[in-house]
BALOBA-1460 file (C-alpha; in Angstrom, 3 decimals):
// residues 367
<rec num="1" residu="x" x="17.503" y="12.022" z="-2.487"/>
<rec num="2" residu="x" x="15.855" y="10.894" z="-5.722"/>
<rec num="3" residu="x" x="13.470" y="7.963" z="-5.400"/>
<rec num="4" residu="x" x="14.425" y="4.705" z="-7.022"/>
<rec num="5" residu="x" x="12.227" y="3.886" z="-10.054"/>
<rec num="6" residu="x" x="9.385" y="1.374" z="-9.641"/>
<rec num="7" residu="x" x="10.121" y="-2.133" z="-10.859"/>
<rec num="8" residu="x" x="8.549" y="-3.326" z="-14.100"/>
<rec num="9" residu="x" x="6.225" y="-6.320" z="-13.997"/>
<rec num="10" residu="x" x="7.475" y="-9.067" z="-16.346"/>
<rec num="11" residu="x" x="4.929" y="-11.047" z="-18.381"/>
<rec num="12" residu="x" x="3.726" y="-14.019" z="-16.336"/>
<rec num="13" residu="x" x="4.702" y="-16.700" z="-18.919"/>
<rec num="14" residu="x" x="8.233" y="-15.264" z="-19.128"/>
<rec num="15" residu="x" x="8.529" y="-15.152" z="-15.355"/>
<rec num="16" residu="x" x="7.390" y="-18.760" z="-15.040"/>
<rec num="17" residu="x" x="9.895" y="-19.853" z="-17.685"/>
<rec num="18" residu="x" x="12.770" y="-18.025" z="-15.989"/>
<rec num="19" residu="x" x="11.784" y="-19.477" z="-12.613"/>
<rec num="20" residu="x" x="11.691" y="-22.978" z="-14.085"/>
<rec num="21" residu="x" x="15.177" y="-22.539" z="-15.584"/>
<rec num="22" residu="x" x="16.583" y="-21.077" z="-12.350"/>
<rec num="23" residu="x" x="15.141" y="-23.851" z="-10.199"/>
<rec num="24" residu="x" x="16.300" y="-26.483" z="-12.656"/>
<rec num="25" residu="x" x="19.873" y="-25.197" z="-12.655"/>
<rec num="26" residu="x" x="19.898" y="-25.036" z="-8.849"/>
<rec num="27" residu="x" x="18.598" y="-28.614" z="-8.617"/>
<rec num="28" residu="x" x="21.211" y="-29.773" z="-11.133"/>
<rec num="29" residu="x" x="23.966" y="-28.101" z="-9.117"/>
<rec num="30" residu="x" x="22.826" y="-29.840" z="-5.929"/>
<rec num="31" residu="x" x="22.808" y="-33.216" z="-7.687"/>
<rec num="32" residu="x" x="26.288" y="-32.785" z="-9.183"/>
<rec num="33" residu="x" x="28.199" y="-31.670" z="-6.077"/>
<rec num="34" residu="x" x="28.928" y="-34.081" z="-3.212"/>
<rec num="35" residu="x" x="26.177" y="-34.143" z="-0.616"/>
<rec num="36" residu="x" x="28.320" y="-32.686" z="2.149"/>
<rec num="37" residu="x" x="29.283" y="-29.747" z="-0.094"/>
<rec num="38" residu="x" x="25.627" y="-29.047" z="-0.879"/>
<rec num="39" residu="x" x="24.894" y="-29.105" z="2.851"/>
<rec num="40" residu="x" x="27.788" y="-26.740" z="3.544"/>
<rec num="41" residu="x" x="26.385" y="-24.281" z="1.030"/>
<rec num="42" residu="x" x="22.986" y="-24.503" z="2.715"/>
<rec num="43" residu="x" x="24.557" y="-23.985" z="6.128"/>
<rec num="44" residu="x" x="26.048" y="-20.634" z="5.145"/>
<rec num="45" residu="x" x="23.031" y="-19.202" z="3.301"/>
<rec num="46" residu="x" x="21.632" y="-17.843" z="6.564"/>
<rec num="47" residu="x" x="24.785" y="-15.809" z="7.094"/>
<rec num="48" residu="x" x="24.174" y="-13.935" z="3.841"/>
<rec num="49" residu="x" x="20.627" y="-13.165" z="4.936"/>
<rec num="50" residu="x" x="21.844" y="-11.821" z="8.271"/>
<rec num="51" residu="x" x="24.519" y="-9.745" z="6.528"/>
<rec num="52" residu="x" x="21.822" y="-8.199" z="4.342"/>
<rec num="53" residu="x" x="19.742" y="-7.519" z="7.454"/>
<rec num="54" residu="x" x="22.742" y="-5.725" z="8.967"/>
<rec num="55" residu="x" x="23.140" y="-3.612" z="5.828"/>
<rec num="56" residu="x" x="19.464" y="-2.650" z="6.067"/>
<rec num="57" residu="x" x="19.750" y="-1.728" z="9.747"/>
<rec num="58" residu="x" x="22.894" y="0.335" z="9.095"/>
<rec num="59" residu="x" x="21.267" y="2.200" z="6.203"/>
<rec num="60" residu="x" x="24.030" y="1.425" z="3.726"/>
<rec num="61" residu="x" x="21.805" y="1.650" z="0.654"/>
<rec num="62" residu="x" x="20.540" y="5.081" z="1.682"/>
<rec num="63" residu="x" x="24.114" y="6.230" z="2.238"/>
<rec num="64" residu="x" x="24.999" y="5.165" z="-1.316"/>
<rec num="65" residu="x" x="21.860" y="6.599" z="-2.926"/>
<rec num="66" residu="x" x="23.583" y="9.806" z="-4.037"/>
<rec num="67" residu="x" x="26.488" y="7.930" z="-5.580"/>
<rec num="68" residu="x" x="29.506" y="5.685" z="-4.872"/>
<rec num="69" residu="x" x="31.513" y="6.144" z="-1.667"/>
<rec num="70" residu="x" x="34.956" y="5.056" z="-0.607"/>
<rec num="71" residu="x" x="35.020" y="2.636" z="2.376"/>
<rec num="72" residu="x" x="36.175" y="5.252" z="4.901"/>
<rec num="73" residu="x" x="33.541" y="7.730" z="3.704"/>
<rec num="74" residu="x" x="30.764" y="5.125" z="3.887"/>
<rec num="75" residu="x" x="31.860" y="4.069" z="7.371"/>
<rec num="76" residu="x" x="31.668" y="7.682" z="8.583"/>
<rec num="77" residu="x" x="28.272" y="8.174" z="6.970"/>
<rec num="78" residu="x" x="26.686" y="5.208" z="8.765"/>
<rec num="79" residu="x" x="28.622" y="5.527" z="12.036"/>
<rec num="80" residu="x" x="30.488" y="2.234" z="11.756"/>
<rec num="81" residu="x" x="34.078" y="1.036" z="11.800"/>
<rec num="82" residu="x" x="35.842" y="1.005" z="8.447"/>
<rec num="83" residu="x" x="37.182" y="-2.493" z="9.067"/>
<rec num="84" residu="x" x="33.724" y="-3.801" z="9.872"/>
<rec num="85" residu="x" x="32.249" y="-2.136" z="6.782"/>
<rec num="86" residu="x" x="34.929" y="-3.626" z="4.521"/>
<rec num="87" residu="x" x="34.325" y="-7.118" z="5.860"/>
<rec num="88" residu="x" x="30.536" y="-6.858" z="5.605"/>
<rec num="89" residu="x" x="30.645" y="-5.413" z="2.105"/>
<rec num="90" residu="x" x="33.116" y="-8.070" z="0.922"/>
<rec num="91" residu="x" x="30.496" y="-10.758" z="1.518"/>
<rec num="92" residu="x" x="27.589" y="-8.737" z="0.127"/>
<rec num="93" residu="x" x="29.519" y="-7.750" z="-2.998"/>
<rec num="94" residu="x" x="30.335" y="-11.402" z="-3.663"/>
<rec num="95" residu="x" x="26.583" y="-12.084" z="-3.708"/>
<rec num="96" residu="x" x="25.830" y="-9.120" z="-5.973"/>
<rec num="97" residu="x" x="23.942" y="-7.201" z="-3.290"/>
<rec num="98" residu="x" x="26.339" y="-4.250" z="-3.626"/>
<rec num="99" residu="x" x="29.060" y="-3.454" z="-6.140"/>
<rec num="100" residu="x" x="32.599" y="-2.072" z="-5.977"/>
<rec num="101" residu="x" x="34.243" y="0.035" z="-8.660"/>
<rec num="102" residu="x" x="37.855" y="-0.218" z="-9.775"/>
<rec num="103" residu="x" x="38.769" y="2.792" z="-7.627"/>
<rec num="104" residu="x" x="37.510" y="0.907" z="-4.546"/>
<rec num="105" residu="x" x="34.275" y="2.861" z="-4.060"/>
<rec num="106" residu="x" x="31.143" y="0.971" z="-3.111"/>
<rec num="107" residu="x" x="28.003" y="1.408" z="-5.203"/>
<rec num="108" residu="x" x="24.417" y="0.234" z="-5.426"/>
<rec num="109" residu="x" x="23.314" y="-2.613" z="-7.669"/>
<rec num="110" residu="x" x="19.850" y="-3.491" z="-8.905"/>
<rec num="111" residu="x" x="19.465" y="-5.641" z="-5.809"/>
<rec num="112" residu="x" x="20.498" y="-3.068" z="-3.216"/>
<rec num="113" residu="x" x="18.301" y="-0.391" z="-4.812"/>
<rec num="114" residu="x" x="15.492" y="-2.266" z="-3.061"/>
<rec num="115" residu="x" x="17.133" y="-1.621" z="0.335"/>
<rec num="116" residu="x" x="16.750" y="2.140" z="-0.072"/>
<rec num="117" residu="x" x="14.145" y="3.687" z="2.213"/>
<rec num="118" residu="x" x="12.758" y="5.721" z="-0.683"/>
<rec num="119" residu="x" x="12.602" y="2.878" z="-3.215"/>
<rec num="120" residu="x" x="9.278" y="2.461" z="-4.972"/>
<rec num="121" residu="x" x="9.210" y="-1.033" z="-3.444"/>
<rec num="122" residu="x" x="11.504" y="-0.914" z="-0.425"/>
<rec num="123" residu="x" x="12.555" y="-4.101" z="1.337"/>
<rec num="124" residu="x" x="14.549" y="-2.309" z="4.029"/>
<rec num="125" residu="x" x="11.912" y="-2.591" z="6.759"/>
<rec num="126" residu="x" x="11.394" y="-6.266" z="5.992"/>
<rec num="127" residu="x" x="15.095" y="-7.008" z="6.477"/>
<rec num="128" residu="x" x="15.165" y="-4.946" z="9.681"/>
<rec num="129" residu="x" x="12.324" y="-7.138" z="10.980"/>
<rec num="130" residu="x" x="13.915" y="-10.407" z="9.861"/>
<rec num="131" residu="x" x="17.243" y="-9.473" z="11.444"/>
<rec num="132" residu="x" x="15.970" y="-8.335" z="14.828"/>
<rec num="133" residu="x" x="16.726" y="-10.448" z="17.876"/>
<rec num="134" residu="x" x="13.069" y="-11.234" z="18.624"/>
<rec num="135" residu="x" x="12.490" y="-12.794" z="15.205"/>
<rec num="136" residu="x" x="15.760" y="-14.748" z="15.308"/>
<rec num="137" residu="x" x="14.947" y="-15.960" z="18.811"/>
<rec num="138" residu="x" x="11.680" y="-17.568" z="17.790"/>
<rec num="139" residu="x" x="13.068" y="-19.166" z="14.641"/>
<rec num="140" residu="x" x="15.709" y="-20.802" z="16.813"/>
<rec num="141" residu="x" x="12.818" y="-22.841" z="18.288"/>
<rec num="142" residu="x" x="11.674" y="-24.175" z="14.907"/>
<rec num="143" residu="x" x="12.432" y="-27.790" z="15.873"/>
<rec num="144" residu="x" x="10.275" y="-27.396" z="18.999"/>
<rec num="145" residu="x" x="7.425" y="-25.972" z="16.911"/>
<rec num="146" residu="x" x="7.726" y="-28.917" z="14.528"/>
<rec num="147" residu="x" x="7.582" y="-31.345" z="17.467"/>
<rec num="148" residu="x" x="4.537" y="-29.692" z="18.994"/>
<rec num="149" residu="x" x="2.878" y="-28.478" z="15.789"/>
<rec num="150" residu="x" x="2.393" y="-24.997" z="17.199"/>
<rec num="151" residu="x" x="4.055" y="-21.679" z="17.980"/>
<rec num="152" residu="x" x="5.978" y="-21.303" z="21.247"/>
<rec num="153" residu="x" x="5.073" y="-17.629" z="21.722"/>
<rec num="154" residu="x" x="2.868" y="-18.314" z="24.793"/>
<rec num="155" residu="x" x="5.684" y="-20.214" z="26.550"/>
<rec num="156" residu="x" x="8.449" y="-17.772" z="25.553"/>
<rec num="157" residu="x" x="6.648" y="-14.424" z="25.849"/>
<rec num="158" residu="x" x="3.531" y="-15.206" z="27.878"/>
<rec num="159" residu="x" x="1.166" y="-14.379" z="25.007"/>
<rec num="160" residu="x" x="0.545" y="-14.925" z="21.293"/>
<rec num="161" residu="x" x="2.404" y="-12.813" z="18.729"/>
<rec num="162" residu="x" x="-0.395" y="-10.412" z="17.789"/>
<rec num="163" residu="x" x="-1.173" y="-9.706" z="21.448"/>
<rec num="164" residu="x" x="2.540" y="-9.098" z="22.015"/>
<rec num="165" residu="x" x="2.619" y="-6.638" z="19.112"/>
<rec num="166" residu="x" x="-0.344" y="-4.792" z="20.658"/>
<rec num="167" residu="x" x="1.279" y="-4.537" z="24.083"/>
<rec num="168" residu="x" x="4.788" y="-3.701" z="22.819"/>
<rec num="169" residu="x" x="4.356" y="-0.774" z="20.415"/>
<rec num="170" residu="x" x="7.994" y="-0.724" z="19.325"/>
<rec num="171" residu="x" x="7.888" y="-4.372" z="18.247"/>
<rec num="172" residu="x" x="4.467" y="-3.812" z="16.710"/>
<rec num="173" residu="x" x="5.761" y="-0.899" z="14.666"/>
<rec num="174" residu="x" x="8.698" y="-2.935" z="13.328"/>
<rec num="175" residu="x" x="6.251" y="-5.658" z="12.284"/>
<rec num="176" residu="x" x="3.757" y="-3.219" z="10.723"/>
<rec num="177" residu="x" x="6.505" y="-1.537" z="8.716"/>
<rec num="178" residu="x" x="7.803" y="-4.909" z="7.543"/>
<rec num="179" residu="x" x="4.337" y="-5.946" z="6.378"/>
<rec num="180" residu="x" x="3.939" y="-2.661" z="4.517"/>
<rec num="181" residu="x" x="7.298" y="-3.382" z="2.905"/>
<rec num="182" residu="x" x="6.185" y="-6.866" z="1.835"/>
<rec num="183" residu="x" x="2.868" y="-5.512" z="0.598"/>
<rec num="184" residu="x" x="4.597" y="-3.237" z="-1.872"/>
<rec num="185" residu="x" x="6.066" y="-6.245" z="-3.670"/>
<rec num="186" residu="x" x="2.742" y="-7.338" z="-5.089"/>
<rec num="187" residu="x" x="0.994" y="-4.037" z="-5.848"/>
<rec num="188" residu="x" x="2.009" y="-3.752" z="-9.502"/>
<rec num="189" residu="x" x="1.587" y="-7.482" z="-10.243"/>
<rec num="190" residu="x" x="-1.888" y="-7.415" z="-8.684"/>
<rec num="191" residu="x" x="-2.963" y="-4.388" z="-10.691"/>
<rec num="192" residu="x" x="-1.617" y="-5.922" z="-13.882"/>
<rec num="193" residu="x" x="-3.421" y="-9.243" z="-13.386"/>
<rec num="194" residu="x" x="-6.766" y="-8.364" z="-11.780"/>
<rec num="195" residu="x" x="-9.477" y="-5.863" z="-12.727"/>
<rec num="196" residu="x" x="-10.340" y="-4.066" z="-9.499"/>
<rec num="197" residu="x" x="-12.254" y="-1.515" z="-11.590"/>
<rec num="198" residu="x" x="-15.203" y="-3.935" z="-11.708"/>
<rec num="199" residu="x" x="-16.244" y="-2.693" z="-8.277"/>
<rec num="200" residu="x" x="-17.689" y="0.622" z="-7.210"/>
<rec num="201" residu="x" x="-16.558" y="0.288" z="-3.591"/>
<rec num="202" residu="x" x="-14.016" y="-1.822" z="-1.711"/>
<rec num="203" residu="x" x="-13.334" y="-2.430" z="1.973"/>
<rec num="204" residu="x" x="-9.710" y="-3.429" z="2.619"/>
<rec num="205" residu="x" x="-9.938" y="-5.515" z="5.796"/>
<rec num="206" residu="x" x="-6.722" y="-5.491" z="7.799"/>
<rec num="207" residu="x" x="-5.511" y="-2.967" z="5.243"/>
<rec num="208" residu="x" x="-2.620" y="-1.677" z="7.343"/>
<rec num="209" residu="x" x="-1.334" y="1.694" z="6.167"/>
<rec num="210" residu="x" x="-3.692" y="1.605" z="3.177"/>
<rec num="211" residu="x" x="-1.066" y="1.513" z="0.425"/>
<rec num="212" residu="x" x="-2.837" y="-1.049" z="-1.767"/>
<rec num="213" residu="x" x="-6.270" y="0.552" z="-1.509"/>
<rec num="214" residu="x" x="-4.858" y="4.030" z="-2.180"/>
<rec num="215" residu="x" x="-3.163" y="2.692" z="-5.307"/>
<rec num="216" residu="x" x="-6.420" y="1.071" z="-6.460"/>
<rec num="217" residu="x" x="-8.395" y="4.277" z="-5.871"/>
<rec num="218" residu="x" x="-5.887" y="6.391" z="-7.792"/>
<rec num="219" residu="x" x="-6.249" y="4.065" z="-10.785"/>
<rec num="220" residu="x" x="-10.057" y="4.027" z="-10.628"/>
<rec num="221" residu="x" x="-11.272" y="7.613" z="-9.962"/>
<rec num="222" residu="x" x="-14.953" y="6.686" z="-9.553"/>
<rec num="223" residu="x" x="-14.321" y="4.063" z="-6.870"/>
<rec num="224" residu="x" x="-14.759" y="4.534" z="-3.119"/>
<rec num="225" residu="x" x="-12.874" y="2.637" z="-0.454"/>
<rec num="226" residu="x" x="-12.455" y="2.020" z="3.271"/>
<rec num="227" residu="x" x="-9.354" y="0.864" z="5.111"/>
<rec num="228" residu="x" x="-10.361" y="-1.226" z="8.119"/>
<rec num="229" residu="x" x="-7.789" y="-2.212" z="10.732"/>
<rec num="230" residu="x" x="-7.115" y="-2.267" z="14.450"/>
<rec num="231" residu="x" x="-7.551" y="1.071" z="16.236"/>
<rec num="232" residu="x" x="-3.790" y="1.385" z="16.873"/>
<rec num="233" residu="x" x="-3.267" y="1.257" z="13.097"/>
<rec num="234" residu="x" x="-6.346" y="3.248" z="12.080"/>
<rec num="235" residu="x" x="-6.003" y="6.180" z="14.500"/>
<rec num="236" residu="x" x="-4.933" y="9.279" z="12.559"/>
<rec num="237" residu="x" x="-4.438" y="7.298" z="9.335"/>
<rec num="238" residu="x" x="-7.196" y="8.981" z="7.348"/>
<rec num="239" residu="x" x="-5.553" y="12.401" z="7.691"/>
<rec num="240" residu="x" x="-2.268" y="10.918" z="6.465"/>
<rec num="241" residu="x" x="-3.823" y="9.240" z="3.437"/>
<rec num="242" residu="x" x="-6.195" y="11.903" z="2.175"/>
<rec num="243" residu="x" x="-4.659" y="13.737" z="-0.740"/>
<rec num="244" residu="x" x="-5.568" y="14.970" z="-4.206"/>
<rec num="245" residu="x" x="-8.417" y="12.949" z="-5.620"/>
<rec num="246" residu="x" x="-9.140" y="10.967" z="-2.453"/>
<rec num="247" residu="x" x="-11.188" y="13.381" z="-0.341"/>
<rec num="248" residu="x" x="-14.715" y="12.038" z="-0.080"/>
<rec num="249" residu="x" x="-13.667" y="8.698" z="-1.587"/>
<rec num="250" residu="x" x="-11.457" y="7.201" z="1.125"/>
<rec num="251" residu="x" x="-12.363" y="6.545" z="4.749"/>
<rec num="252" residu="x" x="-10.609" y="4.718" z="7.582"/>
<rec num="253" residu="x" x="-12.347" y="2.735" z="10.316"/>
<rec num="254" residu="x" x="-10.936" y="0.964" z="13.356"/>
<rec num="255" residu="x" x="-12.131" y="-2.299" z="14.823"/>
<rec num="256" residu="x" x="-11.653" y="-6.052" z="14.958"/>
<rec num="257" residu="x" x="-12.535" y="-8.333" z="12.066"/>
<rec num="258" residu="x" x="-13.583" y="-10.916" z="14.625"/>
<rec num="259" residu="x" x="-16.465" y="-8.653" z="15.667"/>
<rec num="260" residu="x" x="-17.730" y="-6.606" z="12.722"/>
<rec num="261" residu="x" x="-16.597" y="-4.966" z="9.488"/>
<rec num="262" residu="x" x="-18.112" y="-2.088" z="7.454"/>
<rec num="263" residu="x" x="-21.250" y="-3.070" z="5.564"/>
<rec num="264" residu="x" x="-22.505" y="-2.592" z="2.043"/>
<rec num="265" residu="x" x="-19.377" y="-2.584" z="-0.147"/>
<rec num="266" residu="x" x="-19.179" y="-4.220" z="-3.559"/>
<rec num="267" residu="x" x="-15.963" y="-6.070" z="-2.695"/>
<rec num="268" residu="x" x="-14.183" y="-7.104" z="0.494"/>
<rec num="269" residu="x" x="-10.428" y="-7.457" z="0.259"/>
<rec num="270" residu="x" x="-8.274" y="-9.473" z="2.675"/>
<rec num="271" residu="x" x="-4.603" y="-9.383" z="1.798"/>
<rec num="272" residu="x" x="-2.178" y="-11.465" z="3.881"/>
<rec num="273" residu="x" x="-4.850" y="-11.933" z="6.564"/>
<rec num="274" residu="x" x="-6.253" y="-15.450" z="6.254"/>
<rec num="275" residu="x" x="-2.842" y="-17.137" z="6.419"/>
<rec num="276" residu="x" x="-2.220" y="-15.638" z="9.867"/>
<rec num="277" residu="x" x="-4.963" y="-17.722" z="11.453"/>
<rec num="278" residu="x" x="-6.005" y="-21.296" z="12.135"/>
<rec num="279" residu="x" x="-8.899" y="-22.742" z="10.148"/>
<rec num="280" residu="x" x="-11.268" y="-22.086" z="13.047"/>
<rec num="281" residu="x" x="-10.232" y="-18.437" z="13.439"/>
<rec num="282" residu="x" x="-10.098" y="-17.859" z="9.674"/>
<rec num="283" residu="x" x="-13.653" y="-19.177" z="9.456"/>
<rec num="284" residu="x" x="-14.717" y="-16.724" z="12.180"/>
<rec num="285" residu="x" x="-13.187" y="-13.845" z="10.213"/>
<rec num="286" residu="x" x="-14.790" y="-14.903" z="6.947"/>
<rec num="287" residu="x" x="-18.197" y="-15.357" z="8.580"/>
<rec num="288" residu="x" x="-17.922" y="-11.834" z="10.032"/>
<rec num="289" residu="x" x="-17.207" y="-10.545" z="6.540"/>
<rec num="290" residu="x" x="-20.065" y="-12.583" z="5.083"/>
<rec num="291" residu="x" x="-22.481" y="-10.991" z="7.555"/>
<rec num="292" residu="x" x="-21.551" y="-7.528" z="6.238"/>
<rec num="293" residu="x" x="-21.892" y="-8.456" z="2.549"/>
<rec num="294" residu="x" x="-24.825" y="-8.097" z="0.189"/>
<rec num="295" residu="x" x="-25.607" y="-11.117" z="-1.978"/>
<rec num="296" residu="x" x="-23.941" y="-9.595" z="-5.079"/>
<rec num="297" residu="x" x="-20.756" y="-8.545" z="-3.275"/>
<rec num="298" residu="x" x="-17.490" y="-10.361" z="-3.840"/>
<rec num="299" residu="x" x="-14.762" y="-11.589" z="-1.505"/>
<rec num="300" residu="x" x="-11.162" y="-11.127" z="-2.688"/>
<rec num="301" residu="x" x="-8.494" y="-12.990" z="-0.727"/>
<rec num="302" residu="x" x="-4.913" y="-12.172" z="-1.696"/>
<rec num="303" residu="x" x="-2.595" y="-14.934" z="-0.544"/>
<rec num="304" residu="x" x="-0.096" y="-17.438" z="-1.843"/>
<rec num="305" residu="x" x="-1.718" y="-20.664" z="-2.991"/>
<rec num="306" residu="x" x="0.477" y="-23.564" z="-1.976"/>
<rec num="307" residu="x" x="1.486" y="-25.713" z="-4.961"/>
<rec num="308" residu="x" x="1.349" y="-29.491" z="-4.978"/>
<rec num="309" residu="x" x="4.799" y="-29.858" z="-6.629"/>
<rec num="310" residu="x" x="8.179" y="-30.284" z="-4.910"/>
<rec num="311" residu="x" x="9.921" y="-27.333" z="-6.582"/>
<rec num="312" residu="x" x="10.889" y="-24.231" z="-4.565"/>
<rec num="313" residu="x" x="8.066" y="-21.813" z="-3.773"/>
<rec num="314" residu="x" x="8.001" y="-18.840" z="-1.344"/>
<rec num="315" residu="x" x="4.904" y="-20.232" z="0.325"/>
<rec num="316" residu="x" x="6.886" y="-23.177" z="1.670"/>
<rec num="317" residu="x" x="9.106" y="-20.772" z="3.607"/>
<rec num="318" residu="x" x="6.274" y="-18.512" z="4.779"/>
<rec num="319" residu="x" x="4.321" y="-21.571" z="5.943"/>
<rec num="320" residu="x" x="7.074" y="-22.236" z="8.489"/>
<rec num="321" residu="x" x="6.996" y="-18.552" z="9.476"/>
<rec num="322" residu="x" x="3.332" y="-19.071" z="10.272"/>
<rec num="323" residu="x" x="4.141" y="-22.205" z="12.291"/>
<rec num="324" residu="x" x="6.787" y="-20.403" z="14.350"/>
<rec num="325" residu="x" x="5.008" y="-17.096" z="14.912"/>
<rec num="326" residu="x" x="1.226" y="-17.548" z="14.812"/>
<rec num="327" residu="x" x="-1.454" y="-19.469" z="16.680"/>
<rec num="328" residu="x" x="-2.330" y="-21.906" z="13.913"/>
<rec num="329" residu="x" x="-1.644" y="-19.792" z="10.828"/>
<rec num="330" residu="x" x="-0.655" y="-21.596" z="7.634"/>
<rec num="331" residu="x" x="-0.388" y="-21.325" z="3.865"/>
<rec num="332" residu="x" x="-3.136" y="-23.242" z="2.047"/>
<rec num="333" residu="x" x="-3.644" y="-25.161" z="-1.178"/>
<rec num="334" residu="x" x="-6.464" y="-24.477" z="-3.639"/>
<rec num="335" residu="x" x="-8.437" y="-27.363" z="-2.140"/>
<rec num="336" residu="x" x="-7.909" y="-26.083" z="1.402"/>
<rec num="337" residu="x" x="-9.075" y="-22.595" z="0.403"/>
<rec num="338" residu="x" x="-12.140" y="-24.086" z="-1.264"/>
<rec num="339" residu="x" x="-13.048" y="-26.078" z="1.833"/>
<rec num="340" residu="x" x="-12.467" y="-23.119" z="4.153"/>
<rec num="341" residu="x" x="-14.623" y="-20.848" z="2.006"/>
<rec num="342" residu="x" x="-17.386" y="-23.449" z="1.776"/>
<rec num="343" residu="x" x="-17.550" y="-23.802" z="5.563"/>
<rec num="344" residu="x" x="-17.659" y="-19.992" z="5.887"/>
<rec num="345" residu="x" x="-20.583" y="-19.399" z="3.542"/>
<rec num="346" residu="x" x="-18.779" y="-18.791" z="0.247"/>
<rec num="347" residu="x" x="-18.208" y="-20.456" z="-3.099"/>
<rec num="348" residu="x" x="-14.750" y="-20.277" z="-4.663"/>
<rec num="349" residu="x" x="-15.269" y="-18.862" z="-8.161"/>
<rec num="350" residu="x" x="-11.738" y="-18.330" z="-9.410"/>
<rec num="351" residu="x" x="-8.048" y="-17.914" z="-8.683"/>
<rec num="352" residu="x" x="-6.070" y="-15.301" z="-10.629"/>
<rec num="353" residu="x" x="-2.295" y="-15.833" z="-10.609"/>
<rec num="354" residu="x" x="0.027" y="-12.838" z="-10.731"/>
<rec num="355" residu="x" x="3.697" y="-12.197" z="-11.418"/>
<rec num="356" residu="x" x="4.145" y="-12.046" z="-7.627"/>
<rec num="357" residu="x" x="3.827" y="-15.134" z="-5.418"/>
<rec num="358" residu="x" x="0.311" y="-14.035" z="-4.419"/>
<rec num="359" residu="x" x="-2.911" y="-14.909" z="-6.218"/>
<rec num="360" residu="x" x="-6.348" y="-13.275" z="-6.096"/>
<rec num="361" residu="x" x="-8.832" y="-15.816" z="-4.740"/>
<rec num="362" residu="x" x="-12.372" y="-14.710" z="-5.599"/>
<rec num="363" residu="x" x="-15.545" y="-15.995" z="-3.950"/>
<rec num="364" residu="x" x="-19.206" y="-15.082" z="-3.635"/>
<rec num="365" residu="x" x="-21.684" y="-15.706" z="-0.795"/>
<rec num="366" residu="x" x="-23.806" y="-18.826" z="-0.763"/>
<rec num="367" residu="x" x="-26.678" y="-17.325" z="1.217"/>
């Protein structure tokens, strides 16, 4: 099975212009249709998401990777009923997720290429996570989380989410794979926007399977790096990652960023970490990192920066994900990041936007 080609990163001004036009047209549509029709459209949008999750779980994109298939052939390939496949694909084709040729065969589109397991940036694991019953269960309690201002994981499962993921390896693996899937979205935009080559060594704190750091090291042959994550993630990872050009340059360490992190690097990278935690816990993490840093080292936080405007932004959705599933996690504005960094012993020195929703938030120690 040939891998799908990596996506190209559009210029940031062009992307912003296209986003502005798209959002403007959507807002115009909502203003022109009767209110109850706009609400009806909103009410059914979740069905399309769940249908895409089902396609990911069934492996439909992988089954179509070698070429178009007739409905009966596709149904056999994925072990599903032909009637069910036809009904699922009818909805997904109407949304452009898949296509159908004149002879009736189903085929991939530019959208569904991203559901292939072997895609350069694969979203399949993310949709498997979003569609599983555990995730749906907790989102069904969104109103209760809004009332209380906190996640209901302790009441529903007897523990917070990250503890649950530790004690239930199958659920933890689904989550880890989904986060790796999400992480791939921003790799190219980050590399295009930010000069990681300024640093001789980087520690990727909570670096997961190491995909971002490995990509950085391949692009900067003189750099050294360490992936730091929980022991269940770190165990055996170094042997999996070491390949041509990385031996002697890449190490993996296990531990908790609440306790200690590797010392002496030029830069400390936290991608999609700070938003998982309350201000108090995020400050604990950042102070642990500060303790390990030399005065000339730099902190690089990769997160969405919440905008002040009322237009659509992915951070507004993910902020509710944090409310539902974490103990105080949240997306933050530039001001909130500045205040958090100041309390943790850092000075915010710059924010680099990228073509992805994430920005690179750079800071240096104050003592």
